[in-house]
N, C-alpha and C positions, 0 to 999 in steps of 0.2 A: 703367666704372663694372658695365656687366651682366656680362662677365667676372668682374672681382674678389667681385662678390657669388656670383656661380653658383663660383667657386671654391670663397669660407667655406662657403656652405651643401652641397656635395658631401663637404666633406672633415672637414665634422662629421659628416653621414650616416653616412660609413664609420668613422667612430670618430679617433682621434689620428695613425693615416696610419703612412706606415713611415718608419722611420728609420737610415742608414747607422750609426751612432753604435752600435746595440744587434744589428749585423749577428751572426749566426755561421756563424763558416765555415766550421763542420764540414758544413754542407750544402755548400758548393762541393767539399773535398778529400775529401768519402765521394760520389762519386754513385752512388745506386742504381737500376741499367737493368733490363730485360727479361735484362741477357745474364751466365750465369754463368760466369765465367771459368775455371772449376776443370776445363771441357772441354777447353781448349789445356792441351800440354804447355808447362811453364816455357820460358823462352827462354833459350839460354846464349850466351856469349859467342862471336860470329865464326858463330853459327850463321844457313845461309840462311830456316829455313823450321823450323813445328813443326807435332807431328800435330794433330790434332784428334781427339778422342774421343769421337764422338756417343753409345755408349753411357751416358758421363757425363751428359746433357745432358737427362735423360731426361722431366726436368717441363719443359722450354723444346718439347719435340716433343709429350707429351702434352695438354697444355692449346693448344696453337697454336688460334688463332682468323685463320683463312684471310680477307686484306682481298681485296676484291674482285676485282684483279687478278691474286692470287697463282695462278691456273692459266695465265692467259694468259704471266708471266713465267717459270714453269714451262716452259711448252710451247717457249718461246725458247730456255731454256737447255737445252733438252735434243736443240731442232734447229737451234739455231747454235753451241752450244759457249760460249759468251762472256754473259752479263749481268751488267751497268752499274745500280749502285741509288745513282741520284744523289738518297738520301733524308738529313735532318734526323735528327739524336739525337732519342731521344723518340721515335720515327716506328714501333719495332719492328722494324728492319732487320737487327740482329744474330737476333732469336728466327728472322727469314724466312728469312734465308741459310740458321742450319743445319737449315730445314727443307727446304729446297730440296735441301741437302747428302746428308740422310737419304734423299728421293728417288732419287740418283742411286746412294746406295748401294746400294738395294735394289731397282733398277728390274728387271722381269724375273724377278725372283726371285731374283736374283744378289744374289751380296754380295764384296766385298773392294774396291771402289774405295777406296786410300788418299785421307785429305780432309786438309789442310796447308792451316796459316796462312803465306804468303808472305810473310817480311819484308824479304828481298834482292830489290830489281826495280831494279838497276842493271843488268840486261841487258833489261830491258822495251822500253826504250825505242830497242834496235838494232835495224835491220833484220836478219829471220831469225833474228831469234829462235823458240825451242822450249822445251816444259819439258822435266826435265830426265830425266823417265821417264815412256814413257806409260800410259794408263787411270790416270791421277788427276784427283783435281778440289782446284783451289786457289783459297785465299780471297786476294785482296792488300785489304788495310786503307789505304786511304790518306787516313783521316780518324779514326783512331786510335777507331773505334768499339769495338773487342774488344781493347781494354788498349794499346796502341802504336801509334804510327803506323811506316807503311812504312819502311825506315833513308832519308837524305839522299840524294838524287842520283840515285835513279831515276825515276821516270817519278812525273808528279803529276798532280794532276785537272783544275788549269787547261790542262794539254795533253795532254788526250782528245781528237781529232781524228777525225775519217773515216776519215782514212788508216789510224790506230792500229787503229781499230777493225774495220778489215776485212782490216789483215793478222793482228793476233792473232787473231780469232775459225778465219781458215783456217791458220794454225800450229796452234792446238787440235785442230781436223777431225782433220787430219791425223796428228797424237799418240795418237787417242781421248779425249783430256782435257778438262778443262771448266774454266774457272774466272767467282769468281764476282768483284767487283770494289765494294768501298763507295766512294764518295768524298765522300760531303757533296753539300748541295747544290749543283748544276752552275754551274761558274764558267769564266773563260777560253774558250780554244775548246769544251770541252764543252757550253758554251751553245749555239752554234751546229749542233756535231751530234747534240743531243738530239732535236730535231723531223724531224730527217732519219732517225734510224735507228729502228728497232723494237729495240735488243736494251738501249739508255736508258729506265730508267724512272726516272722524277722525281716520279712517285705512284702509291701502289697504292692509294688510294680508301680512308674511311675505313671503320672498322673501328667495330663497336658497343663503345663501351668496356662495358655494362652485360655482353655478351656474355663479355669476355675475366677478369671477374672472375668470373659465377656458373661459369665451366669450371674456375677456380684454384680454388676455393673448393669448389666442388658437387659438381667431376666433369664427363666426359660426359654424364650420364642423372637430372640432379638431377629432383625430385621437384616438381608445382604449387608443396605448401606447402614447402618449401624457398626454392623462388624470391620467394614471396611474402615469407617471414620475411627472406630476404636485403634483397630490397629495400627493406621496411621500415627497417631498420636503417639503410643507407643513405640516406633521405630523410629520417631523423628528425635525421641529424648534419648535414647540407648536402651529403653529396656528389651528388647528385644534380645539383645544380648547378653544386659546381665541375666535373664531368664535361661539364659542357655548355661554361662557358669555360675548362678546359684538355682536350679531345676524345685528345689522344697520347696513343698506349697508355703510352707510361710511367707515367701521374699513375693507370691503374687497377690497372694493377701492382701499384704501392705501396698504394693500398687494398686486394687480395686478399690481400699480404701483410700489411697489420695486422690482420686479420681473423683469417686462418690464425693468427696467432701472439699474440691475444686481445689485443695494443694499442687503447688509446683512439683508437675511429677520431674523434671529435670533434677530438681533438689533430692526428693526422693529418690532417683536410682543414685542419685553422688552421695544417697548417705547408704544407702544397701551395698554399694560398690566398695566402702570406704573397708581399708584389709583392719587398720589399726580396732575399730570398734566388734568385727566381727571375732578377732583372735581375741580379742580382751572378754569377748561373750563364751568364748568357748572355752577357754583357759580360765574362766573362772570361775565353769559349770563344771568341769572335767578336772582333780586335781589329782587322781589317783595317779602316780609313777609310771603307771601301764601306759596312759594316755600322753604324757606331756614328755614321757622318753621317745613317740615314737615322733609323735608332731617335732620335737626338737630334733630326733635325727632328720627326719627329712628336711627341714629346714636348712641344716648344714650340709648335707649330702643330695639334695635335690637335683630329678634327672641322673640316676645312680642305678644299678642295678637295687630290686628287691632284697636281695641278701643280703647286700652291701649295708644299705641301709637298716633291716633287722637286726642284723648281727650291733651294727652300732648304738639302736637301739635299744636290745639287751644289754650292752657294755654298762649304758647310764643307769637303765633301771638297776643294774645290782649297785651301783655306785649311791644311786636315791634313795635305796633302801635298805636298812637296818639288815647286818646278817638273819638276826633272827624272827626278825619278821616277815621275810620272803620264800614267798609259796614253792611250793614245786615249779621248775623252770615247764612243765607241760601244761601251768595255766596261763602263762603268756604265748598267745595266740594275736598278735598283732594283724595277721591278716583279716583273722576273723570279726574285726571290729572301723575294716576299711569301710566298707558300705552303709555303716551305722554310726556311731560318734566320729567316724575321721571319713564322714562324705563329701569333705574340703580335700582330700588327697586322693588321687586314681594311680594306678596300677597301669602303663601303658603295652603292652606286648606290639615289638615292630614289624613292622610286616618282613615279610619272608621273601626274600631275594634270593639272587645269586651266588653272597658271601656269608660268611658264617652263621649260625642262627643267634640271634644279638637275645640275651633275657629281659624279664617286662623289669620295666624303671616306673620307677617311682614320681610323683610331682604333683606338686598342688593344682587345683583347678584353675585358679586365677592368680592374676602377678600380685607383685608383690605383698606376698602373704609369709614370703618367707622372710621378708626383711623384718615384716611385723611380728611374728613370731617367735624368733631371737631378740629381738629388742623389748616385748612387752617379757620372755623369761628372764634376761636380765636386770630389769627395773622391778619386776613385781614376785620374782620365785625369789626371796632374798634367803633363805635355809639353803636353797640349792645350788645357791655361786658358788661355791666352793666345788661342788661336782661335779657343775659345770666347765672350768677350768681346768680339772683333773684332765675330765673328759675328753676337752678340746687339744690340752696338752697331747693328750695319747694320739686322739688322729693326725695331729699335725708333725707326728713323728713317724706314720704308718708306712706299712711298708710298701703299698699303691701309693705313682707321685699324684694323679687326681684325688684320692682323698686327703691327701695332704693340701694340695692347691686351694680345695670348695673350703677345708676346714681354715685355712687360712685366713679366706675370704670373710667364711662367718666370724673370725673373730676379730676381725674389722667392722665390721655392725655394728659387733656389742659394744667395741674401742668407741664407736660415732656415739655413742650416745654419752659417755663421759670420756674425755679422749687421758683427762690427767689421773682420773683412778684407771684408769684402762694400763696407764702407762706405768702406774709402781704395782698395778695389782697383778698383770700376768708379762708385759711388751717388756718392760726394764728386764726383768728373772730370766725371761727365753733368751734375749740380748746377752747377759751374762752366763749363761748356760754353757758348760761344752761339748755339749750334743749341736753339731750343726745343722741338723735339721730342724732343730729349736733355733737356732742365730737365723735361720733364713726364714723362719715362719714368725718373728718378730720383725724382720725386714720389710716382708709381706705386707705384713699389718700398717706397719710406718708409710709404706706404698702406698696403699690403699689409703689411708687415712690424708696422705698430702697430695693426693691426686685432685681433691676437691679445692675449689680454690680457697673453701672458708679456712682451711686450717696448712693449707701448705706452706705461709711463713713461720708460723711455729713448727713445723715436723722439719724443714729444711733448717730451722735455726738447730734444734736440736742433731740432727746428723753433721752438721760441721762442727756442732761439739765435739760430738763422737769422735768425728773421725781425726781431730787434734787431741784425745788422748795424749799424754804423755806417760811413759814408765813402763818398767816391762813385765808388770807383775799382770797375768793372766784376766785381768777385769780387764782391765784398761784394753788390751790385746783385742780382748771379745768384743768389746763397744765398737772399736776401729772397725772390724770384721764384719759387723754386722752393717753399721754406717753405709760401708763400699758396699756391700750386697742392695741394699734399698736406694741406693743412689744410681742404677743403672736400668731401675723400671720406669712405671708410666709417668715419675715426677722428672724422672731423668730425659725423659722424652721429652715431657714440654717444655721445661727448663734447661736444653742441654749445657748451657755456661754454670749454672749453679752445679748440676749433676757429677761435669767432669770438673770443678774445682773440690769435690769432695773428695772423689778419687783420686786425683793431685793429691791432696793432703792427705790421704791414707797409704798413698807409695812412696809417700818421703819419710814415714819414721824407718828409723835407720836398721830394726830387722825386717827380714821378708816375709811375716806372716799374711801380711795382706793380700801380696800378690796373686793369688788365685781368685779370691773376692772380687777385685779389682778387673783382673784380665774375662771373668765371664760377665760384669758389668757392663765392661765396654763393647763384648759380645752384644749381648741383651739391646746395648744402644744401639749399634749397628742394626740389630735386627728390627728395631722402630723405625728407622731412616734417619737417623742420625748420623747417615757417614761420613758426611763432607769436617762438620765438628769435632767426630771421633778423631778422624785422619791428623786436621789441624792440630789438635790437643799434644798427638803421641809425639807430630813430630817438634811442637815446642816442647815438650820433655825430654826430649831426645836430640838435643840441638850441640848438646856440645861435644858429643861422638867420641866421649871420653869414657873411660871404664868404671865412672862413679855409679854407685848404689841404683840410682834414679835413674842414669841412662840404661842403664843393662836392665830393669824390671820394666822400665818402659818401652824397650824393645820385648822383649820377652812376651808380654803382656799383647803387644801387639802380631809377633807371630800366631800365638793363639789365635787370638780375634780373626786373624784371616786365615784359618787352615778351619776351622771347627765350625759345621752344621751348627744351628740356633739350638740349643740346648733343652732340653725337658726339666722343668721346674726339680732340685735339688739333686741333678747327678755326679755334679760336680764332688771331685773328693780330695783328699788335702793332699800339696803333691810336692815335689821336694824343690829346692830351690832352683828358680830359674826352668823349668822342665815341669812345663804346665800339658796336661792331658785329659782330655775326659774318656770314657767308655764311647769305643766303636757304635757309631748311630746305627738304632735298629733297623731303621727308614730306608731301602739302600738307596731311594730319590735325593736324597736329603745333600744340600749341596751347600759350600763355605761361601758367602754371600759376597764377599769382594771378591772371589774367583770369578764371579759371574761380573762382577762393575769393575774390573780392569778399566774399560776406554773410558767411561765416566771418573774415574779417580788418579787418569796415570800418572801423572806426574807424582804426587803425594807414596801413590805403594811401592814408585821406582825408588824414590828416595828411602824408605822406610824400609824395604826390604834389602835396599845395598846396606843400609847401617848393621841392620840385623845378621846378613852373609859377611859383616867384612870384619867383625870383632867378638872375640872371646868372650864372656861365655855365652853368648847368643848363639853366635856361630853355629853351635854345635848342636843347638837346639833347628834352628831354621834350615839346616842342612835335613836333618830327620826329620821335620814336616816336609820341609820341600818334595821330597821322594815320594811320602806319604800321599800327599795331594797328587802326584805324576801316576802314583801306581793306581790309587784308587777313584780316582775322577777322570784325572786326563786321558787313562787308557780306553775309557768305554765313551767319554762324552766329546765328542768333536769342538763343539762349541770350549765347551773348558777349557780343551789342547790349544786353540787356537788363542784365547784370552790370556794362558798361561806363555805360549810363545812371543807373545807380546809383551808382557811382562817383562820375562829376561831378556828377549834383545832389549827392551829399554835399560836394565840393567847392565848389561855389558857392554852398551853405550857412554858409559859414564866412565870418567879418569879414573883410573887405576888400574888392580887387576882382577876387576871384577868378572871380566869376560872370560881371563883365563883361568879363574878358578872353578866361572859354568861349567866353559870345555870340561875342565878336568873329571868335576862330581858327574856329571850329565852322561859322558862316556862311560864313565866307572858304572854308575846303574845299566846303562843302556848292554853290557858284556856280562854283567852277572848273570854266573851258568846256573844260578838257583834262584833269581828274582828278575830274570830282562825286563824292563822296561820300555815300552814300545815307545811315547811320548818322549822319552825322553831319547832315546836314540833319534825322533826325526827335530828335538828342538838341538840336539846337539849339530844336527848332519848343520841347520839354519847355522847356527850360531857360528861356526867353523867358515861356513860362507860370504859370513857377514865381513863389515869394515873395522879391524880394534883401532879402537882410541890410541891416540898417542901416548909412547908407555911414561908411565911415573916412578920418578925415584922415591922408594920408600926408606924412609929411617934405618940403618943397621943400630947390630945392638950396641954401637959404641955414639950412636948420634949422627954418625956420616951416608951420604948416601950408598944405595947400595939395591941391583936388580938382581939379586938371588931373591925367589920364592920357596918357601918349605912347602912345596905340594902336598905333604903328608901329615905338614898341619892343618890345612885348609879342613 
């Protein structure tokens, strides 16, 4: 319930949210980076390399802002002749590579080192490889950073190991040549080699984004007034916040270009903050199951522990990858990719306080990415959709209640893309399932869908249809149970009359199967503030005060809702007829809401309790729960004791034998040698001091009036 409320509050605060249906594909097909391809000669068919003309890349050389590790990288390249940049897109790796080449070209005042982009890497893997010519500087692009990937059949990033690094560096030194390799984030054997080799850089440190913008816009020697004016413009349009969210150099370059070209800065910031475009760009570029699995696990379980997210990602990965293609599990290192490909995701270590140590938690760096990832996966990863449904079904039946709730919220996000498809694809199958947890998940998805105004009418119509399902077969009964569970959620709180109508229909079936679900939904509606409406409905349903099934079920549901703290999602289990009970609350501070609200609703509560205590079979349950509340809450909490005293005195003042019944049972509980109850003793004494109502004759077995009261039957 809390997760669903936070979902609606967050997305209402952030606006209408992203929609895959309005995605501008232009953002993906024309990607603006910090690299201008005009510095590389066009590639011709059969050509093994292309010349790099650094003189045509003056802007990228003159406005370069060196990252913290640039000088060390330059030193390594000069000394070892080989440098491997295992860096993600948007990190400035292309501009970095050209500035390293520029240093080689002008070192020691010399010129003439030819720089080439090597396309044909087929010979790089073979032993004994050496450059075609001495004294050259080669760039090998294995990640498509400079316009195209190297040709298939050559060395690949995941096969770079210690042996290849050592042998290639030796061959380059012998030929007095240099090589810069762009691999993208480390993977395969490069993951193991990177920590051991000083030639592999997986990070160059953070560049101050504002420095990039200032240098590109204002040049190398800006005046204080120019800097102040530029910063003011960026702050006014929200760019400063954007740069905190997205510190990659690519974003700073886009902002600088907007300033130079006189474009609308506000529109540029909104475009760069659009989560849909960013998700489409990322998930279109990184299609491998390892990347997709962790992104989706983060989207479903955002803000939970890292191990929880990684375990879920591993389960999804196993579903996405055929068993024969699955690599050894040792190669799946999700955390190694967080700072590279997954730089939009962060692992936050909670601060240490006096409480127990909290595990690192995983979350997206920006709002609304969670929804955008889920919608993209559902709408674009067509072949993965069956695995995604099976994975979510596993999560919504997880042993951890928090995981179940988060997975249900994620399923609702997916369903919002096409509710009719989702109804047939997984909502109705879950509602018809024999698992209580799957039916609760289906109810939660419907509740979330109907919580928004656009689908409320359609979802209410579906719930009313399901609640009215007739027949004794299991399928009909399960639809009734699902409808009863959903009616007490967010939808029921927003439209109590309609929600209570669904519960009344579900309760009025001949069998008793819906009673636990109805009772729990009534408790949830009370928790959400619909106390007056709920009590009024219960009074109406039990107005006949006879032994009819509706009256008995209504009073049994009332006793449950009046004596239980608000439950966690999914704690209710199947209960025998008219005997509803949840497991004992784990939180000792939890209190039944209606026990603390007696003063606000005293007439209704007095009447309902009197009806429940006055007639079997509910009487047995009511007495049992009344004693439980006295022992569990009133013995320790004087406020609850005072409320219960007022309630019971009100019941005792009604005509009939309520006073005698309460005096009898309270006295018995107070004198119980095994479980003496102090609250019962005090209220018993107050009842004995109170003025009894006028005696009322009860009908005897033959219909005649009788004053005989069967105490042991109370």
